[in-house]
N, C-alpha and C positions, 0 to 999 in steps of 0.2 A: 512142518506139520501139514498134513493133507487137508483139503477143503472139507472132506467128509468128517474128519476128526474135529475140525474147527466148528462145524455146524453142530456136532453132537455136544461139544462143550458149551456152546451158546444155548442150546436147548436145556442143558442141565442147569445153567445159571438162571434161565427163565423160570424153571420149575422151583429152584431154591428161592427166587425172589417173589414167588406168588403170595406167600403169607404177608410179606411187606406191602405188596400192591393191594392185597385185600384190606389190610389195615389202613392204607392210604385212602382207599375208596370209602371205607366205613366211617373213618373218623375225620376225613377231610371232605370227600365228595358228598356224603349223606347230610352232614350239618349244613353245608352250603345249599344243597338242594332243598332242605327243610326251610331255610330262610326264604329262598325264592318262591317256593310253593305257598308258604304262609303269606308272603307279602303280595304276591300277584294273584291270589285265589279269587279276589272279588272283582277287580277292575282289569286285571291282566297286565302283562309286561309293557305293552304299548302305552297304556294310560300312565303307568308309573314313569316311563321314559319321558313322556310329554310333560308330566308334572315337574321333572327335574330340569328339562331344557327350557321350560317356560318360566322357571323361577330364577329371577336375576341374582338373588343372593346365593343360590346354590351354584350357579355358573361362576360367580365370583370366587367361591370356595375352590372349584376345580382349577380356575385360572391362577389363583394365588398359590395353590399346591404346586402347580407346574413352575410358576415364577420363582418361588423360594427354593425349589429343588434345583432349578437351573443356576441360580446365584450360588447356592451351596456347593454345587458341583464345580463351578468355575473357581470359586475361592479355594476349595480343597485341592484342585489341580494346580492352582497358582503356587501353593506352598508345597504340595506333595511331589510335583515333578522335579524341581531342583533338589529337594531333600533326597528323593530316590536316586537321582543321578550322582549326587555326592557320596551317598552310602555305597553305591555300586562301583564307583571308580576311584575313591580316595581312601587312604589310610591316615587317620589322625587320632590324637588322644581323645578318649571319650566316645569313640565310634560305637563300641559294643553297648555302652550305656544308653546312647541315643536310640539305637535300634530297639532296645528293650523298652525304653520309655514310650516310643511311638506305638508299640504294640499294646500298651496298657488300656487306652480308651476303648478299644474294640470289645473288650470283655466286661466293661463296667455297665451296670444297670442305668437306664435312662433317667430314673428318678434321682440317682446319685449325682449324675452329671449335671442335670438341671439345677439341683440344689447347690452343687459346687459353684456354678456360675452365678447364682444368686448370692452366695456367700462372698464371692469376689467382686462382682460388678453391680449388685443390687443396691437399693436405697440404703439398706443397713450393711452393705458389703464392706469388705476389708479396705478396698481402695477409697471408697467414699469416706469412710471413717478417718483414714489417714489424711486425705485432702482437707476435710473439715478441721481436723486438729492442727494440721501444718499451716494452712492458710487462714485459720480462724474465721471460717465461713459459718453463716447461719443455716444454710441449706446445703444438702449434698449436691455437688456440681454435676455428677454424672447421672443422667436419667435414662438408663438402659433397661430398666425393668419393663416387661411386657412390650418389648420392641423387637422389630425384625433383626436389628443388629445382634442382639444377644442370641437369638435363635440361630442365625448364620454362624456365629462364632462356635456355638455348641455343636453344630453339624460338622464344621471343619474339625473340631476336636475329635468327634466320633469317627469320622471317615478318613482321616489322614492315614490311618493304618492300612486301609484298603488300597489306596493309591500307591503308597510306599512299598507295600509288600508285592503287589503285582508287577510294578515297574522295576523294582530292585531284582526280583527273580528273573525278569527278562534280561535286563542289562548285564547282570552278573554272568549270564551264559550265552550272550550273543557273540558273533564273530567280530573281534576287534580289527581284523585285517582290512575290512571294508573302509573303516574310518582312516586307518593308517595309509591306505592306498590313496585316498582323497587328499591327505596332507602331503604325501610325496609328490602328487601332481600339482601342488602349489595352492590348494584351497586353504584360506584362513579358517581358524577354529569356528567362528560364528557361521561360516558357510557350511562347514562339515556338519555342524549341529543341525542346521536348517534343512540341508539337502540329503544327508545320509542318516545321522543318528535318529532324528525325529520321525522321518518317514518309516524307517524300519521298526520303530517302536509304536507306530500308530495303532496296530491291532490291540496291543496290550493297553495302550493309553485309552482307546475307545472303550475297551472292556471295563477298565477301572471307572471311567466316567459313567458308563451305563449302570454299573453296580451302585455307585454313589447316588446317582439320580433315583434309582429304584428305592434305596433305603430312605432317602430324604423325602421323596414324593409320598411315601406312606408313613412318614414320621407321626408319632402319637405323643409319647411322654414329654419330649422336649418342647413341642408346640403347646401342649396342654398346660404345662407348668411354667413356661417362660413367655408365652404369647398372650395377647389380649383377646377379648371376646370377638374382635374383628379379624384376628389372625387365626385361621382355622384351615388345617389340611383336610383332605377327604376323610381320613381316618378319625380325626377329632369330630367331624360332622356326623360320621356314622355313629359314633358313640353317643353324641347328643341326640340325634334323631331316634335312636333305638332305646336308649336308657331313660332319657329325660322327657322326650316328647312322644314316645311310644308310636312313632311313625315308621312302621316296618317297611312299607312300600318304598319310601324315599331311601331309608337305610340300605335296603337290599339292592336298589338300583345303583346307588353309589358304590356298594361293595362289588357289584358285577362290573362296573366301569373300572374300578381299581384292579380287579383280578385280570380282566382282559388286557389292561395296560401292562401289568406285571408279566403276564404270559409273553407278550410281544417283546418286552425288554429282556426277559430271561432267555428266550430263544436266541435273540441277537447276541446276548452276552456269551452263551455257550459256544456259538459259532465263532465269535471273535477270540475266545480262549483257545479254541482248536487252531485257529490261524496263527496266534501268537506263540503257540507251542511247537510249530513246525521247526525241525532241527536245521541249523545252518552250518553243520560241521564245525561246531564251536567247542572251545575248551573254556574252562572256568577263567573268568577275567581276573588278571592280576591287578591288585590295588597299587596305586602310586601315591607318592607324597606330593602335597601342594608346594610348589617351588617358587611361585610368584605371589606378590602381595595381593593382587586382585583375587586370586584363588583362595588365599588364606582368609581374606576379609569375607568372601562369599560363604566359605565354610563356617566361619565364626558367626556370621549373621543368621544363617539357617539354623545352626545349633541353638543359638540364643532364642530365636523366635519359636522354634518347635518345642524346645524344652520348657520355655515360659508358658506356652499355651497349655501344656499338660500339667506341669508341676503347680503353678500358681492356684488354679481353681481347687485342686485336691487338697493343697496345703491350707487354703482358706476354709474349706469344709471342716477339716480337723480342728483348726484353731477356733472356729466358731463354736464347735461342740465343747471345747475345753475351757473357754473363757466366758465369765459372766461379769458384766460391768467392770471390765478391765482386770479381773482377778482370775487366776487359774483355779479351776474347780471341776469336779466330776458330778456336779449336781444334776445336770441334764441327763446323765446316764442313770443316776439313781431314780429320777422321776419317771423313767420308762416303765418301771414296775408298778406305778400307781394309777389307778383308774379315777382320775380327779373328777370327771363329770358323770360317773356312773353309767357310761354308755353301754348299750346292748352290743354294739359292734366292737367293743374294746377287746383286743387280743394282747395278752402279755408278750413282751419282747422275746422272752425265751421260747414261748409257744410259736410265735411267728418265725423265729430262727429255725426251730425244729421242723416246722412246716416246710420252709424253703429248702432245708437240707434233705428232708425226706423226699420231697417231690423231685429235687435235682438228682438224687440217687436213683430213683425209679426211672426218671427220664433217661439217664445215662445208659442204664441196662437196656431199655426198650429201643433207644436210638441205635445202639450198636447191633442189637439182634436184627433189627429191620434194615439198618443202613448198610451193613457189610455185604449181604447178598446183592443189594442194588448196586453197590460200588463194583463188585465183581462183574456184574452184567454190563455196566456202563464202561468198564475198562477194556472190554473187548472191542474189536473193529466194529464200528457202528454203521447200521443201516438206517433207513428212514424212520422205522418204528422206534428203534433205540434212541435216535436223536430226538424224536418227539417226546419219548419218555423222559429223557434227560431234562428237557425244558419243563415238563409237567411236574417232575419231582422238585424242581426249584421254585414252584409256585408259592409255597409257604413263606419264602423270603419276602415277597412283595404283597402277600395277602394280609389284610388287616387282622391282627391278633384279636382285636375287638370283635370282628366278624366271626372268627372261629369260636370265640367264647360264647357269643350270642347264638351261634348255630347249635352249640352243645345244649344250651338252655332250652332251645325250641325242640330239637330233635330227640333228646333223651329224656323226655317227660314220660309219665306213665301212660301205657296203652292197654286197651282191653281186647283180647282175642278169644272168641268162643267162650266167653264167661270167665276167662282167666286174665287177671290184671298183672301186667309187667311192673317191676319195681321202678320207682322214680329215681333215675340216676343223677338228677341235677344236684342233689345234696351229697352224692358219693364223693369222698375225698380223692378217689382215684381218677376223677374226670380231668382235673387240671394237669397231671403228668402226661395224660394222653395228648392234650393240646400242646404241651411243651415238647413232646416227642416229635410232633409234626414240625414245629418250628426249628428243632435241632437237626432234623433229618438232612436238609441240604448241606449243613456244615460237616456232618459226618461223611456224607458221600464225597464232597469236594476235598476233604482231607485225605480220604482213602484212595481215590481214583489215581492220582499221580504215583503213589507208592505201588499200587497194583500194576500200573503200566510199566514200571521199571523192573518188576519181578520177572526173573528169567524162568519161563515155563520148563526149560530143560532140566532145571534142578528137581522139579516135581517128577518129571519123567524118569530121571535117574533113580530117584527114590522108589518109584514103582518097579523099575527093572531089578532093583535089589530085593524085591519081595514085599515092600511096604504096601498095605492096603490104602485106598484113596484117603480115608480119614486120617491114617497115620502119616501119609505124605503131607497132608495139609497141616497137621499138628507139628511135625518136625521141620518142615521147610517154610511154608507160608507164615505160620504163627510166629516162628522165631524171627523171621526177617521183618514181619509187619508189626511186631509188638509195639515199637515206639510210635508208629502212626496210629495204631489202635488206641493207645493211651492218650495221644493228643486228641483224637476224635471224641473219645469219651469225656475228656476234660472240656472240650468245646460244648458238648451237649450239657454238661453240668453247669457251665457258666451261663449258657443261654437260658436254661430253666431258672437259675438263680436270679437273673436280671429281668425276666419277663414282667411286664407291667400291664399290658393291654388285656390279655386273656385272663390273667389273675384278677384284675379289677372287675371284669364282667362276671366271672364265675363266683366271686366272693359276694355278689349281690344276693344270690340264693343261698349261699352258705358262708355267713360271716366268719365262722370259726376256722375256715380254711385259709384265712388271709395270710399272705406271705409278707416278707419284710418290705418290698416295694409298696404294697397296698397299705401297710401300716404307716409308712412314711407319708403317703398321699393323704391319709386320714388326718395325721398331725397337721399337715399344711393346710387342710381345709378348715381348721379351727383357729380362731383369733387368739392373739396373745403371744408375747415373747417366749413364754415357757414352752408352748407347743412348737414354735419354730425351733427352739433349742433342742427339744426332744427329737424333732425330725433330723436335725444335724447329727445328733448322737446316734440315732438308728442308722443313718446313712453312713456314718463312720464305721459302725460295726459291719454293715453290709459290704462296704468297700474293703475292709480288712479280709473278710472271707473270700471275696472275689479276687483280691490280690494274691492270696495264697494259691488259689486255683490257677491264676495266671503264671506264677512262678513254676508250678508243676507243668503247665502247658508248654511253656518255653523250654522246659527240660526235655520234653518228649516230642515237640513239634517237628515235623518233616520240613526242612528248609525249602523244598521245592513245592510245598503245598500252595494252593491258590489263596489260602487265608493266612 
């Protein structure tokens, strides 16, 4: 393909991506700008920055965010690296099941995961109840509620998928002859691992670590629901400053700090991903059976630890919803349809479920419409501008969903132009799917780009030579080959919308009737009493069921070479 033709194609993709870029600017850039302008209008950015850096408690929030993100990343790597290595190199009974189990947490809503760990390790959790009954104790022996330990375990639960998927994809396709050559030269296995295997995997390993750090640094739901008042990430502090204390300058400054941090991390991540995807003239790695007892023990230990981490909390959640005072019952599910306190903010569970499903459907359509042109553009040979765009489009991954929701409330109020008043969009039910589309866009792009890079352009050219018009060639060639990846990208967008908590929580402040299932669960948890806690478990079980169905479909269509 000539350089002139290649430039024409790139210009075409830029034109096709313009609506998506306009959407990104309007519904991501404008709300963030509205927050900054509103916050810094009186005293300016400099005064707000000085307020943050002269406030010891806020500095402690920033330091604690980085500290817990570092610990979460290290613990996730500690379990994820050996798990990925075993899955990429060994064949053993239950391997396919373990791969599927490890993928489950990534698509679960944060409120479901937080409540699942409370149901397992909390004061009224399954393990404490067993220990009290078995050892005949007066008080629960485990005191993990509102502790850093429970937050870290939940973060490992969430992000194990990221590490395992990235490293398994790398090790499954790297050149095994390098390790074989080192063994032929007499190097023991531990030395081959340290001097050959690990250095070659370092770009993929660092990319996984950066992604986990980005996710945990901006954690919101897990910290809000599992941590104490002294354990606050930047995003939790943003929510508190903006919603509870009405201190927009502080909230906006913290948002700016988080966005700049996320931009740096995502640019580094995209660069490491490009380095880790450099071909090594490799073939798919053939799996081998474990023939020594140390290998078998290691595989068994990793399987037991990883599966227990995933299965036990989710099983505890369902058991808690189905048992009342030691008896099997559906009472908590029945109570979901009763507004016991006559609350204005009460939303029936069926309405909350319909809200979640409707918003997820709209998000799926919009994310595909805007994400596919961007993926086509980014799949081409990248220049400086395209690489920068790649990092910018990943910004929603690390940007506070609370910040996005708050920006919508500020930016999309009613304005008056030349005697004409614009409608107030803050109560518009379509506002939340737009926020969800931004959050889902990076997942759609990252799912589609690997599939597009593998697509042979000569197939499209052959269709053109046979008389097909451009749109016919795209429909017959691209769409047919990319349909599984498109389905996977759409399901990713669906599950991201279904599980969002931060943006939904903020938007529901101005429009309580638009509450989604995660928001309703949070409202139940905010009310005292065992019945409200049980209803939260019941609603979480329903949400987990809907998400699990989406996950099964996602696994059916997911491209195995995708970054997610």
